N, C-alpha and C positions, 0 to 999 in steps of 0.2 A: 504494500500500500504506500502511496506517495505521502510525503510529509505535507503536501499541499492539501488543505482542507476545504478550499473553495469548491462549491458544488456538491459537497458531501452532505448527506442528511443527518446532521448531528442529533436532531430530535429522535431519529430512528435509533441511533446508537444508544441514547439514554433509555429508550424503551427496551432495547435488547439487554442492556446492562441490568435493568430492573428485573427482567425475566431471569437472567443469569443468577442474580442474587436470590430471588425467591425460590428458584429451583434447588438451591442448596439448603433451604430452610425447611426441614421435615415437619416442623410444628407451625409453619407459617410465620408471619412477621407483622407486628403492629405498625401503623403508619410512622410512629416516632422512630421505630427501629430502622425502617426503610430510609427515612430522612437521614438518620445518623450514619448509615452505611454508605449512602449514595452521595451525601454532601450537596444535595440540590434543594432548592426551596420547596417547602411543604406543598404550596399551591401547584407547583409544576408537577410534583410527583403524584398528587391526587388526580390531575388531568391524565397523566400517563396511565395510572392504575385503572381509572374509569374507562379509558380507551381499551386497555387490555381485557377488562371485564366484559366490555361490549363485544369484543372480538371472540370471547369465550376461552381465552388463554389463562385468565386469572379469576379467582372467586374470592369472596369475603364471607367468613363464617359469622356465627352469632356473637362471637367474642371479638369481632371486628379485626380478625387476623387475615391477612392476605396470603394466598397460596396459589401455586399453579394448579391447573385442572388436568383431568385425564386427557383432554384434547392436546394440551401441550406435551404431556408425557408421550403421546403417540408420535410426536415429532422427534423425540430423542430418547436415548437410553436412560432408564431411571437410575441405573447404578454407574453413571459415568465416572465418578471419582474412584469408586471401588475398582472399576476396570482399569483405570489409569494406574492406580497403585499396584494392582496385581501384575500389570504389564511391565512396569518400570522398576519395581522393587528389586529384581535380580540385578539390574544394571547399577542401581544405587549401591547395593550391597557389594558388588564387584569393585566399584570405585573406592568405597570405604576401605575394603580389604587390601586392594593392590596399591592405592595411592596413599592410604593412611589418613584421609581427611573426610570430613562430613559432606555428604551429597544430599541435596534437598530437591524434592519435586514440588512444583507450584504451577498455578494458573491465575489468570486475571479474574477477579470477582468484583463487580462494581467498579470502585476506584482504588482498589488495593490488590495486593498479591495474597492469594490464599495458599498457605503451605499445606499440601496434602499429606506428605510423608517425608521422613528423612531416615537415613542410615548413617551411623557414625562408627568410627574405628575404636578399638580398645587402646586408648593412649592416655597418659597421665594428664597432659594439658589438652583440654578439649574446648571446642567452640560451643557456646550455649545454643541449643537448637532454637530455631526461629518460631516454632509452632506456638501460637497464643501470644505472640509479641507483635506490636504494630510499628512499622517503619514508613517513612515518607516514600511513596512509590518512586519518585524521581531520584532517590538516593540508593536504590537497590539495583543489582545487576539484572534480575528478572524484571524489575519494574521498568527499567529503561528499555528492555526488549519489548515489553508490552506497549510502552508509549510509542515505540517506532511504528506500531500498527494502529495505535489510537492517539495520534498527535493532538486531538481535541482535548485530551485529558492532561496535557502538559500544564502545570500550574501557571496561572497568570504571573507575570514578572520573572518567569524562568530566564536565566541568562542565555546569551548567544552561545556560550561555550556548551551549556547543557543541551541546547537544541542541536548543535553540531554533533555532540556525542551521540544523541539519540538517532540522528540521521545516519551516522556511521554504523550504529547498531543495526539499523534497518538494512544496510548494504552487506555488512559482515556476518550477521546472524549470531553475534555474540557481543557481550558487553561486560564492563568491569564495575565493581564497587570497591574503591580503594579507601577503606576506612571512612566512608561517607556516612554510613548509617550507624556504625559502631567502631569506636577507636580501636586500632590494633588488629582489625579483621579485614582480610581481603577476600572478595568473592568474584568468581567468574561464572557468568550465566550464558546459556545457549538454548536454542530451540530443540525439542525432541521430535517435533513434527514440522510440517510446512508452516511457516510463520502465519499466524492469524490471531485475532483477539481471543479465540477459543482454544488455541493450541497449548499443550503443556510445555513447561520449561524445566531446566535443571540448573541448579547453582551448586558449585563446589566451593567450600570455604576453607581458608587457612588462617591461623594466627600469622600476622605479618612476618614474624621472625622465621616462620617455618616454610614460607612460600618459596618455590623455585620454578624456573622455567622448565626444568626436567619433569617436575610433578605435573605441570599443566600439559606438557606434551604427552604424558602418559594418559591423562584424562581424555585428550583429543583422540588418541589412538583407540581407547576403549569405546568412545562414542562412535568413531568411524567404523569399527568392526561390529558394533552391536545394533546400529540403527539401519 
């Protein structure tokens, strides 16, 4: 996808993001929870949700929780995340064992990166797993990859250097987080499938003192032979 957003239907992107968010909420979500996750005005999200309800993709129960309908489920696999974890867990485990660093599986959800699974090596000094922790999307390796496909999500006021880095990620298919989200941690992220807002990504993380180009080369070889 081009970095140029002129002519793209960003309102459609917002509706798709809302569906993507609700599809991961097995118990549904209250409007306040949707607003918190999406970072959009309440009035805008109500219009989006009303439109999706009219189309039959979303419903609201008696407790006023929004959830996707069976019609939406017919469009996609109900156990997408479980299938992704099952498919890529062996690769993550192999990287953790052979490279000796943590490997993380993630995807874009709403306006953040959702960490599906991680595998870590048995070592004394470890990187704290990202699951359950929140980071600014533009400071993450996987986040920058996602932004290369969704430039409309780049925060207002983002620097020219950030935009150039995201553009490079779109061309190269990989990106870095050099202690931007967490001091002393280096992460390298890449796509596991053809780049798209729905495609899964992998990030391999190192304590900065333990990073080496040889380690990265080993990760790249494992990806090349496994994908």
